[in-house]
N, CA, C, O and CB atoms as a CASP TS submission, in Angstrom:
PFRMAT TS
TARGET T0000
AUTHOR 0000-0000-0000
METHOD Language model
MODEL 1
PARENT N/A
ATOM      1  N   MET     1     114.646 -46.659   0.819  1.00  0.00           N
ATOM      2  CA  MET     1     113.821 -46.915  -0.181  1.00  0.00           C
ATOM      3  C   MET     1     113.942 -47.870  -1.174  1.00  0.00           C
ATOM      4  O   MET     1     113.121 -48.110  -2.060  1.00  0.00           O
ATOM      5  CB  MET     1     113.695 -45.995  -0.691  1.00  0.00           C
ATOM      6  N   TYR     2     115.205 -48.501  -0.944  1.00  0.00           N
ATOM      7  CA  TYR     2     115.259 -49.759  -1.869  1.00  0.00           C
ATOM      8  C   TYR     2     114.726 -50.898  -1.396  1.00  0.00           C
ATOM      9  O   TYR     2     114.880 -51.102  -0.192  1.00  0.00           O
ATOM     10  CB  TYR     2     116.539 -50.130  -2.223  1.00  0.00           C
ATOM     11  N   GLY     3     113.983 -51.904  -2.198  1.00  0.00           N
ATOM     12  CA  GLY     3     113.334 -52.981  -1.770  1.00  0.00           C
ATOM     13  C   GLY     3     111.824 -52.695  -1.112  1.00  0.00           C
ATOM     14  O   GLY     3     111.094 -53.576  -0.660  1.00  0.00           O
ATOM     15  N   ARG     4     111.594 -51.615  -1.148  1.00  0.00           N
ATOM     16  CA  ARG     4     110.443 -51.225  -0.706  1.00  0.00           C
ATOM     17  C   ARG     4     109.331 -51.461  -1.819  1.00  0.00           C
ATOM     18  O   ARG     4     109.470 -51.085  -2.983  1.00  0.00           O
ATOM     19  CB  ARG     4     110.583 -49.842  -0.264  1.00  0.00           C
ATOM     20  N   LYS     5     108.150 -52.165  -1.302  1.00  0.00           N
ATOM     21  CA  LYS     5     106.915 -52.313  -2.367  1.00  0.00           C
ATOM     22  C   LYS     5     106.123 -51.001  -2.140  1.00  0.00           C
ATOM     23  O   LYS     5     106.032 -50.279  -1.147  1.00  0.00           O
ATOM     24  CB  LYS     5     105.847 -53.761  -2.082  1.00  0.00           C
ATOM     25  N   TYR     6     105.518 -50.917  -3.520  1.00  0.00           N
ATOM     26  CA  TYR     6     104.544 -49.898  -3.573  1.00  0.00           C
ATOM     27  C   TYR     6     103.320 -50.389  -4.116  1.00  0.00           C
ATOM     28  O   TYR     6     103.317 -51.049  -5.156  1.00  0.00           O
ATOM     29  CB  TYR     6     104.991 -48.783  -4.314  1.00  0.00           C
ATOM     30  N   LYS     7     102.088 -50.063  -3.373  1.00  0.00           N
ATOM     31  CA  LYS     7     100.791 -50.427  -3.630  1.00  0.00           C
ATOM     32  C   LYS     7     100.455 -49.822  -4.813  1.00  0.00           C
ATOM     33  O   LYS     7     100.747 -48.656  -5.081  1.00  0.00           O
ATOM     34  CB  LYS     7      99.893 -50.117  -2.607  1.00  0.00           C
ATOM     35  N   ILE     8      99.857 -50.562  -5.527  1.00  0.00           N
ATOM     36  CA  ILE     8      99.259 -49.897  -6.884  1.00  0.00           C
ATOM     37  C   ILE     8      97.596 -49.724  -6.438  1.00  0.00           C
ATOM     38  O   ILE     8      96.925 -50.727  -6.193  1.00  0.00           O
ATOM     39  CB  ILE     8      99.509 -51.084  -8.482  1.00  0.00           C
ATOM     40  N   ILE     9      97.146 -48.651  -6.378  1.00  0.00           N
ATOM     41  CA  ILE     9      96.211 -48.119  -6.009  1.00  0.00           C
ATOM     42  C   ILE     9      94.740 -48.365  -7.018  1.00  0.00           C
ATOM     43  O   ILE     9      93.610 -48.800  -6.793  1.00  0.00           O
ATOM     44  CB  ILE     9      96.734 -46.818  -5.844  1.00  0.00           C
ATOM     45  N   TYR    10      95.513 -47.786  -8.310  1.00  0.00           N
ATOM     46  CA  TYR    10      94.440 -47.920  -9.326  1.00  0.00           C
ATOM     47  C   TYR    10      95.091 -48.992 -10.407  1.00  0.00           C
ATOM     48  O   TYR    10      95.838 -48.621 -11.312  1.00  0.00           O
ATOM     49  CB  TYR    10      94.029 -46.355 -10.040  1.00  0.00           C
ATOM     50  N   PRO    11      94.766 -50.163 -10.225  1.00  0.00           N
ATOM     51  CA  PRO    11      95.271 -51.057 -10.981  1.00  0.00           C
ATOM     52  C   PRO    11      94.842 -51.200 -12.685  1.00  0.00           C
ATOM     53  O   PRO    11      95.553 -51.633 -13.592  1.00  0.00           O
ATOM     54  CB  PRO    11      94.964 -52.177 -10.223  1.00  0.00           C
ATOM     55  N   ALA    12      93.662 -50.763 -12.748  1.00  0.00           N
ATOM     56  CA  ALA    12      93.299 -50.765 -14.208  1.00  0.00           C
ATOM     57  C   ALA    12      94.145 -49.673 -14.856  1.00  0.00           C
ATOM     58  O   ALA    12      94.378 -49.866 -16.050  1.00  0.00           O
ATOM     59  CB  ALA    12      91.705 -50.500 -14.457  1.00  0.00           C
ATOM     60  N   LEU    13      94.626 -48.624 -14.343  1.00  0.00           N
ATOM     61  CA  LEU    13      95.048 -47.455 -15.157  1.00  0.00           C
ATOM     62  C   LEU    13      96.658 -48.061 -15.207  1.00  0.00           C
ATOM     63  O   LEU    13      97.331 -47.789 -16.201  1.00  0.00           O
ATOM     64  CB  LEU    13      94.739 -45.711 -14.347  1.00  0.00           C
ATOM     65  N   GLU    14      97.177 -48.785 -14.243  1.00  0.00           N
ATOM     66  CA  GLU    14      98.423 -49.264 -14.364  1.00  0.00           C
ATOM     67  C   GLU    14      98.332 -50.313 -15.493  1.00  0.00           C
ATOM     68  O   GLU    14      99.171 -50.345 -16.394  1.00  0.00           O
ATOM     69  CB  GLU    14      98.939 -49.795 -13.034  1.00  0.00           C
ATOM     70  N   ALA    15      97.511 -50.992 -15.437  1.00  0.00           N
ATOM     71  CA  ALA    15      97.414 -52.446 -16.483  1.00  0.00           C
ATOM     72  C   ALA    15      97.260 -51.993 -18.044  1.00  0.00           C
ATOM     73  O   ALA    15      97.765 -52.615 -18.979  1.00  0.00           O
ATOM     74  CB  ALA    15      95.843 -53.524 -16.077  1.00  0.00           C
ATOM     75  N   TRP    16      96.486 -50.818 -18.171  1.00  0.00           N
ATOM     76  CA  TRP    16      95.935 -50.093 -19.166  1.00  0.00           C
ATOM     77  C   TRP    16      97.416 -49.567 -20.009  1.00  0.00           C
ATOM     78  O   TRP    16      97.742 -49.757 -21.181  1.00  0.00           O
ATOM     79  CB  TRP    16      94.874 -48.835 -18.482  1.00  0.00           C
ATOM     80  N   MET    17      98.033 -48.944 -19.055  1.00  0.00           N
ATOM     81  CA  MET    17      99.674 -48.539 -19.548  1.00  0.00           C
ATOM     82  C   MET    17     100.555 -49.553 -20.052  1.00  0.00           C
ATOM     83  O   MET    17     101.249 -49.471 -21.065  1.00  0.00           O
ATOM     84  CB  MET    17     100.540 -47.990 -18.377  1.00  0.00           C
ATOM     85  N   ARG    18     100.448 -50.692 -19.106  1.00  0.00           N
ATOM     86  CA  ARG    18     101.400 -51.768 -19.552  1.00  0.00           C
ATOM     87  C   ARG    18     100.827 -52.628 -20.760  1.00  0.00           C
ATOM     88  O   ARG    18     101.630 -53.084 -21.574  1.00  0.00           O
ATOM     89  CB  ARG    18     101.718 -52.733 -18.315  1.00  0.00           C
ATOM     90  N   GLU    19      99.525 -52.855 -20.900  1.00  0.00           N
ATOM     91  CA  GLU    19      98.561 -53.430 -21.998  1.00  0.00           C
ATOM     92  C   GLU    19      99.191 -52.750 -23.217  1.00  0.00           C
ATOM     93  O   GLU    19      99.765 -53.402 -24.090  1.00  0.00           O
ATOM     94  CB  GLU    19      96.830 -53.035 -21.791  1.00  0.00           C
ATOM     95  N   ASN    20      99.062 -51.380 -23.250  1.00  0.00           N
ATOM     96  CA  ASN    20      99.372 -50.440 -24.594  1.00  0.00           C
ATOM     97  C   ASN    20     100.836 -50.015 -24.680  1.00  0.00           C
ATOM     98  O   ASN    20     101.132 -49.132 -25.485  1.00  0.00           O
ATOM     99  CB  ASN    20      98.470 -49.004 -24.586  1.00  0.00           C
ATOM    100  N   LYS    21     101.770 -50.572 -23.916  1.00  0.00           N
ATOM    101  CA  LYS    21     102.997 -50.329 -23.891  1.00  0.00           C
ATOM    102  C   LYS    21     103.198 -48.729 -23.931  1.00  0.00           C
ATOM    103  O   LYS    21     103.872 -48.113 -24.757  1.00  0.00           O
ATOM    104  CB  LYS    21     103.613 -51.087 -24.972  1.00  0.00           C
ATOM    105  N   ILE    22     102.447 -48.183 -22.828  1.00  0.00           N
ATOM    106  CA  ILE    22     102.600 -46.582 -22.653  1.00  0.00           C
ATOM    107  C   ILE    22     103.401 -46.475 -21.429  1.00  0.00           C
ATOM    108  O   ILE    22     102.946 -46.906 -20.370  1.00  0.00           O
ATOM    109  CB  ILE    22     101.123 -45.703 -22.477  1.00  0.00           C
ATOM    110  N   SER    23     104.681 -45.876 -21.504  1.00  0.00           N
ATOM    111  CA  SER    23     105.286 -45.608 -20.338  1.00  0.00           C
ATOM    112  C   SER    23     104.868 -44.420 -19.571  1.00  0.00           C
ATOM    113  O   SER    23     104.131 -43.566 -20.064  1.00  0.00           O
ATOM    114  CB  SER    23     106.542 -45.544 -20.575  1.00  0.00           C
ATOM    115  N   VAL    24     105.383 -44.347 -18.232  1.00  0.00           N
ATOM    116  CA  VAL    24     104.958 -43.300 -17.440  1.00  0.00           C
ATOM    117  C   VAL    24     105.249 -41.742 -18.134  1.00  0.00           C
ATOM    118  O   VAL    24     104.442 -40.827 -17.973  1.00  0.00           O
ATOM    119  CB  VAL    24     105.703 -43.510 -16.052  1.00  0.00           C
ATOM    120  N   ASN    25     106.217 -41.619 -18.738  1.00  0.00           N
ATOM    121  CA  ASN    25     106.794 -40.603 -19.501  1.00  0.00           C
ATOM    122  C   ASN    25     105.898 -40.179 -20.723  1.00  0.00           C
ATOM    123  O   ASN    25     105.510 -39.048 -21.018  1.00  0.00           O
ATOM    124  CB  ASN    25     108.141 -41.065 -19.946  1.00  0.00           C
ATOM    125  N   GLN    26     105.661 -41.430 -21.383  1.00  0.00           N
ATOM    126  CA  GLN    26     104.383 -40.944 -22.439  1.00  0.00           C
ATOM    127  C   GLN    26     103.415 -40.650 -22.092  1.00  0.00           C
ATOM    128  O   GLN    26     102.906 -39.715 -22.710  1.00  0.00           O
ATOM    129  CB  GLN    26     103.901 -41.680 -23.282  1.00  0.00           C
ATOM    130  N   PHE    27     102.663 -41.225 -20.996  1.00  0.00           N
ATOM    131  CA  PHE    27     101.449 -41.095 -20.595  1.00  0.00           C
ATOM    132  C   PHE    27     101.416 -39.663 -19.944  1.00  0.00           C
ATOM    133  O   PHE    27     100.467 -38.889 -20.068  1.00  0.00           O
ATOM    134  CB  PHE    27     101.063 -42.249 -19.709  1.00  0.00           C
ATOM    135  N   GLY    28     102.484 -39.421 -19.285  1.00  0.00           N
ATOM    136  CA  GLY    28     102.492 -37.845 -18.738  1.00  0.00           C
ATOM    137  C   GLY    28     102.412 -36.868 -19.968  1.00  0.00           C
ATOM    138  O   GLY    28     101.586 -35.959 -19.884  1.00  0.00           O
ATOM    139  N   THR    29     103.051 -36.944 -20.908  1.00  0.00           N
ATOM    140  CA  THR    29     103.290 -36.076 -22.150  1.00  0.00           C
ATOM    141  C   THR    29     101.673 -35.998 -22.671  1.00  0.00           C
ATOM    142  O   THR    29     101.148 -34.898 -22.844  1.00  0.00           O
ATOM    143  CB  THR    29     104.507 -36.869 -23.403  1.00  0.00           C
ATOM    144  N   MET    30     100.945 -37.244 -22.901  1.00  0.00           N
ATOM    145  CA  MET    30      99.750 -37.241 -23.321  1.00  0.00           C
ATOM    146  C   MET    30      98.652 -36.506 -22.547  1.00  0.00           C
ATOM    147  O   MET    30      97.571 -36.047 -22.915  1.00  0.00           O
ATOM    148  CB  MET    30      99.483 -38.443 -23.469  1.00  0.00           C
ATOM    149  N   LEU    31      99.251 -36.536 -21.394  1.00  0.00           N
ATOM    150  CA  LEU    31      98.017 -35.819 -20.546  1.00  0.00           C
ATOM    151  C   LEU    31      98.566 -34.375 -20.024  1.00  0.00           C
ATOM    152  O   LEU    31      97.755 -33.541 -19.622  1.00  0.00           O
ATOM    153  CB  LEU    31      97.514 -36.840 -19.079  1.00  0.00           C
ATOM    154  N   GLY    32      99.637 -34.166 -20.037  1.00  0.00           N
ATOM    155  CA  GLY    32     100.371 -32.775 -20.022  1.00  0.00           C
ATOM    156  C   GLY    32     100.679 -32.701 -18.611  1.00  0.00           C
ATOM    157  O   GLY    32     100.719 -31.618 -18.027  1.00  0.00           O
ATOM    158  N   VAL    33     100.900 -33.814 -18.034  1.00  0.00           N
ATOM    159  CA  VAL    33     101.338 -33.588 -16.504  1.00  0.00           C
ATOM    160  C   VAL    33     103.021 -34.422 -16.594  1.00  0.00           C
ATOM    161  O   VAL    33     103.474 -35.041 -17.556  1.00  0.00           O
ATOM    162  CB  VAL    33      99.945 -34.532 -15.151  1.00  0.00           C
ATOM    163  N   SER    34     103.585 -34.204 -15.439  1.00  0.00           N
ATOM    164  CA  SER    34     105.053 -35.013 -15.185  1.00  0.00           C
ATOM    165  C   SER    34     104.762 -36.192 -14.867  1.00  0.00           C
ATOM    166  O   SER    34     103.676 -36.641 -14.502  1.00  0.00           O
ATOM    167  CB  SER    34     106.020 -34.520 -14.068  1.00  0.00           C
ATOM    168  N   ASN    35     105.995 -36.834 -15.040  1.00  0.00           N
ATOM    169  CA  ASN    35     106.142 -38.485 -14.818  1.00  0.00           C
ATOM    170  C   ASN    35     105.776 -38.719 -13.167  1.00  0.00           C
ATOM    171  O   ASN    35     105.143 -39.709 -12.803  1.00  0.00           O
ATOM    172  CB  ASN    35     107.982 -39.107 -15.214  1.00  0.00           C
ATOM    173  N   ASN    36     106.192 -37.821 -12.351  1.00  0.00           N
ATOM    174  CA  ASN    36     105.941 -37.891 -10.891  1.00  0.00           C
ATOM    175  C   ASN    36     104.227 -37.597 -10.587  1.00  0.00           C
ATOM    176  O   ASN    36     103.635 -37.918  -9.557  1.00  0.00           O
ATOM    177  CB  ASN    36     106.988 -36.677 -10.114  1.00  0.00           C
ATOM    178  N   THR    37     103.776 -37.067 -11.498  1.00  0.00           N
ATOM    179  CA  THR    37     102.310 -36.727 -11.387  1.00  0.00           C
ATOM    180  C   THR    37     101.648 -38.023 -11.848  1.00  0.00           C
ATOM    181  O   THR    37     100.567 -38.286 -11.322  1.00  0.00           O
ATOM    182  CB  THR    37     101.842 -35.396 -12.312  1.00  0.00           C
ATOM    183  N   ILE    38     102.072 -38.758 -12.632  1.00  0.00           N
ATOM    184  CA  ILE    38     101.386 -40.100 -13.071  1.00  0.00           C
ATOM    185  C   ILE    38     102.024 -41.105 -12.182  1.00  0.00           C
ATOM    186  O   ILE    38     101.322 -42.115 -12.130  1.00  0.00           O
ATOM    187  CB  ILE    38     101.604 -40.511 -14.701  1.00  0.00           C
ATOM    188  N   TYR    39     102.852 -41.171 -11.632  1.00  0.00           N
ATOM    189  CA  TYR    39     103.387 -42.175 -10.799  1.00  0.00           C
ATOM    190  C   TYR    39     102.480 -42.026  -9.432  1.00  0.00           C
ATOM    191  O   TYR    39     102.206 -42.992  -8.720  1.00  0.00           O
ATOM    192  CB  TYR    39     105.052 -41.959 -10.581  1.00  0.00           C
ATOM    193  N   GLY    40     102.026 -40.590  -9.152  1.00  0.00           N
ATOM    194  CA  GLY    40     101.443 -40.543  -7.864  1.00  0.00           C
ATOM    195  C   GLY    40     100.064 -40.873  -7.946  1.00  0.00           C
ATOM    196  O   GLY    40      99.365 -41.098  -6.958  1.00  0.00           O
ATOM    197  N   TYR    41      99.574 -40.910  -9.419  1.00  0.00           N
ATOM    198  CA  TYR    41      98.104 -41.262  -9.750  1.00  0.00           C
ATOM    199  C   TYR    41      97.968 -42.816  -9.301  1.00  0.00           C
ATOM    200  O   TYR    41      97.202 -43.299  -8.466  1.00  0.00           O
ATOM    201  CB  TYR    41      97.734 -41.033 -11.483  1.00  0.00           C
ATOM    202  N   VAL    42      99.016 -43.495 -10.169  1.00  0.00           N
ATOM    203  CA  VAL    42      98.933 -44.991 -10.051  1.00  0.00           C
ATOM    204  C   VAL    42      99.136 -45.451  -8.701  1.00  0.00           C
ATOM    205  O   VAL    42      98.524 -46.450  -8.322  1.00  0.00           O
ATOM    206  CB  VAL    42      99.921 -45.670 -10.913  1.00  0.00           C
ATOM    207  N   HIS    43      99.983 -44.793  -7.873  1.00  0.00           N
ATOM    208  CA  HIS    43     100.308 -45.461  -6.405  1.00  0.00           C
ATOM    209  C   HIS    43      99.360 -44.758  -5.405  1.00  0.00           C
ATOM    210  O   HIS    43      99.407 -45.077  -4.217  1.00  0.00           O
ATOM    211  CB  HIS    43     101.995 -45.220  -5.875  1.00  0.00           C
ATOM    212  N   GLY    44      98.352 -43.646  -5.924  1.00  0.00           N
ATOM    213  CA  GLY    44      97.616 -43.199  -4.811  1.00  0.00           C
ATOM    214  C   GLY    44      97.961 -42.204  -4.024  1.00  0.00           C
ATOM    215  O   GLY    44      97.325 -41.855  -3.028  1.00  0.00           O
ATOM    216  N   TYR    45      99.164 -41.613  -4.507  1.00  0.00           N
ATOM    217  CA  TYR    45      99.890 -40.490  -3.568  1.00  0.00           C
ATOM    218  C   TYR    45      99.289 -38.977  -3.897  1.00  0.00           C
ATOM    219  O   TYR    45      99.349 -37.985  -3.171  1.00  0.00           O
ATOM    220  CB  TYR    45     101.670 -40.480  -3.890  1.00  0.00           C
ATOM    221  N   VAL    46      98.748 -39.092  -5.092  1.00  0.00           N
ATOM    222  CA  VAL    46      98.072 -37.930  -5.673  1.00  0.00           C
ATOM    223  C   VAL    46      96.727 -38.184  -6.189  1.00  0.00           C
ATOM    224  O   VAL    46      96.569 -39.059  -7.041  1.00  0.00           O
ATOM    225  CB  VAL    46      98.850 -37.384  -6.735  1.00  0.00           C
ATOM    226  N   GLU    47      95.659 -37.435  -5.709  1.00  0.00           N
ATOM    227  CA  GLU    47      94.360 -37.690  -6.256  1.00  0.00           C
ATOM    228  C   GLU    47      93.803 -36.530  -7.480  1.00  0.00           C
ATOM    229  O   GLU    47      93.618 -35.329  -7.280  1.00  0.00           O
ATOM    230  CB  GLU    47      93.371 -37.712  -4.945  1.00  0.00           C
ATOM    231  N   PRO    48      93.639 -37.150  -8.558  1.00  0.00           N
ATOM    232  CA  PRO    48      93.818 -36.181  -9.774  1.00  0.00           C
ATOM    233  C   PRO    48      92.298 -35.321  -9.589  1.00  0.00           C
ATOM    234  O   PRO    48      91.461 -35.753  -8.797  1.00  0.00           O
ATOM    235  CB  PRO    48      94.029 -37.154 -11.512  1.00  0.00           C
ATOM    236  N   ARG    49      92.100 -34.345 -10.223  1.00  0.00           N
ATOM    237  CA  ARG    49      91.117 -33.478 -10.265  1.00  0.00           C
ATOM    238  C   ARG    49      89.913 -34.121 -11.294  1.00  0.00           C
ATOM    239  O   ARG    49      90.314 -34.859 -12.195  1.00  0.00           O
ATOM    240  CB  ARG    49      91.744 -32.078 -10.709  1.00  0.00           C
ATOM    241  N   LEU    50      88.691 -33.903 -11.202  1.00  0.00           N
ATOM    242  CA  LEU    50      87.964 -34.332 -11.890  1.00  0.00           C
ATOM    243  C   LEU    50      88.260 -34.157 -13.187  1.00  0.00           C
ATOM    244  O   LEU    50      88.292 -35.153 -13.910  1.00  0.00           O
ATOM    245  CB  LEU    50      86.997 -34.003 -11.580  1.00  0.00           C
ATOM    246  N   SER    51      88.512 -32.951 -13.688  1.00  0.00           N
ATOM    247  CA  SER    51      88.794 -32.784 -15.232  1.00  0.00           C
ATOM    248  C   SER    51      90.187 -33.606 -15.679  1.00  0.00           C
ATOM    249  O   SER    51      90.412 -33.904 -16.853  1.00  0.00           O
ATOM    250  CB  SER    51      88.984 -31.064 -15.597  1.00  0.00           C
ATOM    251  N   THR    52      90.897 -33.859 -14.805  1.00  0.00           N
ATOM    252  CA  THR    52      91.979 -34.895 -15.232  1.00  0.00           C
ATOM    253  C   THR    52      91.347 -36.225 -15.221  1.00  0.00           C
ATOM    254  O   THR    52      91.550 -36.834 -16.271  1.00  0.00           O
ATOM    255  CB  THR    52      93.274 -34.915 -14.261  1.00  0.00           C
ATOM    256  N   CYS    53      90.662 -36.841 -14.376  1.00  0.00           N
ATOM    257  CA  CYS    53      90.078 -37.998 -14.389  1.00  0.00           C
ATOM    258  C   CYS    53      89.149 -38.224 -15.690  1.00  0.00           C
ATOM    259  O   CYS    53      89.136 -39.369 -16.143  1.00  0.00           O
ATOM    260  CB  CYS    53      89.373 -38.098 -13.144  1.00  0.00           C
ATOM    261  N   ARG    54      88.372 -37.239 -16.330  1.00  0.00           N
ATOM    262  CA  ARG    54      87.840 -37.205 -17.329  1.00  0.00           C
ATOM    263  C   ARG    54      88.953 -37.450 -18.803  1.00  0.00           C
ATOM    264  O   ARG    54      88.727 -38.188 -19.762  1.00  0.00           O
ATOM    265  CB  ARG    54      87.108 -35.947 -17.154  1.00  0.00           C
ATOM    266  N   ALA    55      89.944 -36.731 -18.615  1.00  0.00           N
ATOM    267  CA  ALA    55      90.941 -36.507 -19.848  1.00  0.00           C
ATOM    268  C   ALA    55      91.836 -38.084 -19.536  1.00  0.00           C
ATOM    269  O   ALA    55      92.432 -38.567 -20.499  1.00  0.00           O
ATOM    270  CB  ALA    55      92.115 -34.703 -19.683  1.00  0.00           C
ATOM    271  N   ILE    56      91.871 -38.582 -18.624  1.00  0.00           N
ATOM    272  CA  ILE    56      92.623 -39.808 -18.453  1.00  0.00           C
ATOM    273  C   ILE    56      91.385 -40.887 -19.102  1.00  0.00           C
ATOM    274  O   ILE    56      91.759 -41.671 -19.975  1.00  0.00           O
ATOM    275  CB  ILE    56      93.149 -40.082 -16.647  1.00  0.00           C
ATOM    276  N   ALA    57      90.252 -40.911 -18.768  1.00  0.00           N
ATOM    277  CA  ALA    57      89.080 -41.863 -19.192  1.00  0.00           C
ATOM    278  C   ALA    57      89.088 -41.565 -20.697  1.00  0.00           C
ATOM    279  O   ALA    57      88.977 -42.484 -21.508  1.00  0.00           O
ATOM    280  CB  ALA    57      87.500 -41.535 -18.420  1.00  0.00           C
ATOM    281  N   LYS    58      89.206 -40.406 -21.039  1.00  0.00           N
ATOM    282  CA  LYS    58      89.132 -40.280 -22.686  1.00  0.00           C
ATOM    283  C   LYS    58      90.058 -40.777 -23.353  1.00  0.00           C
ATOM    284  O   LYS    58      89.762 -41.365 -24.394  1.00  0.00           O
ATOM    285  CB  LYS    58      89.116 -39.022 -23.214  1.00  0.00           C
ATOM    286  N   ILE    59      91.678 -40.659 -22.866  1.00  0.00           N
ATOM    287  CA  ILE    59      92.645 -41.175 -23.325  1.00  0.00           C
ATOM    288  C   ILE    59      92.556 -42.745 -23.275  1.00  0.00           C
ATOM    289  O   ILE    59      92.956 -43.391 -24.243  1.00  0.00           O
ATOM    290  CB  ILE    59      93.679 -40.614 -22.700  1.00  0.00           C
ATOM    291  N   THR    60      92.061 -43.342 -22.216  1.00  0.00           N
ATOM    292  CA  THR    60      92.301 -44.578 -22.106  1.00  0.00           C
ATOM    293  C   THR    60      91.173 -45.466 -22.720  1.00  0.00           C
ATOM    294  O   THR    60      91.420 -46.623 -23.056  1.00  0.00           O
ATOM    295  CB  THR    60      92.548 -44.814 -20.775  1.00  0.00           C
ATOM    296  N   GLY    61      89.672 -44.801 -22.893  1.00  0.00           N
ATOM    297  CA  GLY    61      88.871 -45.341 -23.193  1.00  0.00           C
ATOM    298  C   GLY    61      88.179 -46.389 -21.840  1.00  0.00           C
ATOM    299  O   GLY    61      87.376 -47.298 -22.053  1.00  0.00           O
ATOM    300  N   LEU    62      88.551 -46.118 -20.868  1.00  0.00           N
ATOM    301  CA  LEU    62      88.063 -46.877 -19.837  1.00  0.00           C
ATOM    302  C   LEU    62      87.045 -45.812 -19.008  1.00  0.00           C
ATOM    303  O   LEU    62      87.353 -44.621 -19.057  1.00  0.00           O
ATOM    304  CB  LEU    62      89.342 -47.510 -18.947  1.00  0.00           C
ATOM    305  N   SER    63      85.895 -46.190 -18.283  1.00  0.00           N
ATOM    306  CA  SER    63      85.021 -45.502 -17.602  1.00  0.00           C
ATOM    307  C   SER    63      85.918 -44.944 -16.398  1.00  0.00           C
ATOM    308  O   SER    63      87.009 -45.428 -16.096  1.00  0.00           O
ATOM    309  CB  SER    63      83.779 -46.383 -17.223  1.00  0.00           C
ATOM    310  N   LEU    64      85.291 -43.825 -15.729  1.00  0.00           N
ATOM    311  CA  LEU    64      85.818 -43.510 -14.430  1.00  0.00           C
ATOM    312  C   LEU    64      85.747 -44.594 -13.333  1.00  0.00           C
ATOM    313  O   LEU    64      86.577 -44.684 -12.428  1.00  0.00           O
ATOM    314  CB  LEU    64      85.134 -42.356 -13.965  1.00  0.00           C
ATOM    315  N   ASP    65      84.650 -45.435 -13.497  1.00  0.00           N
ATOM    316  CA  ASP    65      84.502 -46.368 -12.380  1.00  0.00           C
ATOM    317  C   ASP    65      85.514 -47.309 -12.577  1.00  0.00           C
ATOM    318  O   ASP    65      86.155 -47.723 -11.611  1.00  0.00           O
ATOM    319  CB  ASP    65      83.150 -47.030 -12.269  1.00  0.00           C
ATOM    320  N   GLU    66      85.731 -47.695 -13.702  1.00  0.00           N
ATOM    321  CA  GLU    66      86.994 -48.849 -14.550  1.00  0.00           C
ATOM    322  C   GLU    66      88.251 -48.177 -13.760  1.00  0.00           C
ATOM    323  O   GLU    66      88.915 -48.860 -12.981  1.00  0.00           O
ATOM    324  CB  GLU    66      87.230 -48.667 -16.799  1.00  0.00           C
ATOM    325  N   LEU    67      88.502 -47.008 -13.965  1.00  0.00           N
ATOM    326  CA  LEU    67      89.899 -46.565 -13.919  1.00  0.00           C
ATOM    327  C   LEU    67      90.259 -46.257 -12.490  1.00  0.00           C
ATOM    328  O   LEU    67      91.395 -46.445 -12.054  1.00  0.00           O
ATOM    329  CB  LEU    67      90.137 -45.325 -14.822  1.00  0.00           C
ATOM    330  N   PHE    68      89.216 -45.757 -11.736  1.00  0.00           N
ATOM    331  CA  PHE    68      89.692 -45.488 -10.149  1.00  0.00           C
ATOM    332  C   PHE    68      88.919 -46.331  -9.186  1.00  0.00           C
ATOM    333  O   PHE    68      88.545 -45.858  -8.113  1.00  0.00           O
ATOM    334  CB  PHE    68      89.449 -43.897  -9.654  1.00  0.00           C
ATOM    335  N   LYS    69      88.650 -47.656  -9.559  1.00  0.00           N
ATOM    336  CA  LYS    69      88.253 -48.554  -8.716  1.00  0.00           C
ATOM    337  C   LYS    69      89.384 -49.291  -8.041  1.00  0.00           C
ATOM    338  O   LYS    69      90.201 -49.946  -8.689  1.00  0.00           O
ATOM    339  CB  LYS    69      87.406 -49.378  -9.364  1.00  0.00           C
ATOM    340  N   GLU    70      89.419 -49.164  -6.618  1.00  0.00           N
ATOM    341  CA  GLU    70      90.656 -49.795  -5.856  1.00  0.00           C
ATOM    342  C   GLU    70      90.622 -51.393  -5.840  1.00  0.00           C
ATOM    343  O   GLU    70      89.658 -52.134  -6.032  1.00  0.00           O
ATOM    344  CB  GLU    70      90.674 -49.263  -4.267  1.00  0.00           C
ATOM    345  N   LYS    71      91.723 -51.655  -5.604  1.00  0.00           N
ATOM    346  CA  LYS    71      91.782 -53.236  -5.639  1.00  0.00           C
ATOM    347  C   LYS    71      90.908 -53.908  -4.634  1.00  0.00           C
ATOM    348  O   LYS    71      90.873 -55.137  -4.570  1.00  0.00           O
ATOM    349  CB  LYS    71      93.227 -53.755  -5.374  1.00  0.00           C
TER
END
């Protein structure tokens, strides 16, 4: 596992968190999900439900298209 590079599937979400200095832990708390779930969203291991996507869009102020557009 060490040295393994992980692909960022949803760069807009990851960029928003970085720009706003929001940690995975903080964003998980804001959204009401675990750190692992947020990590899974960013890296594409977990696909959020539509209701979760709407909640993420509301928190970030980004559209669903902006948030979940792959690289």
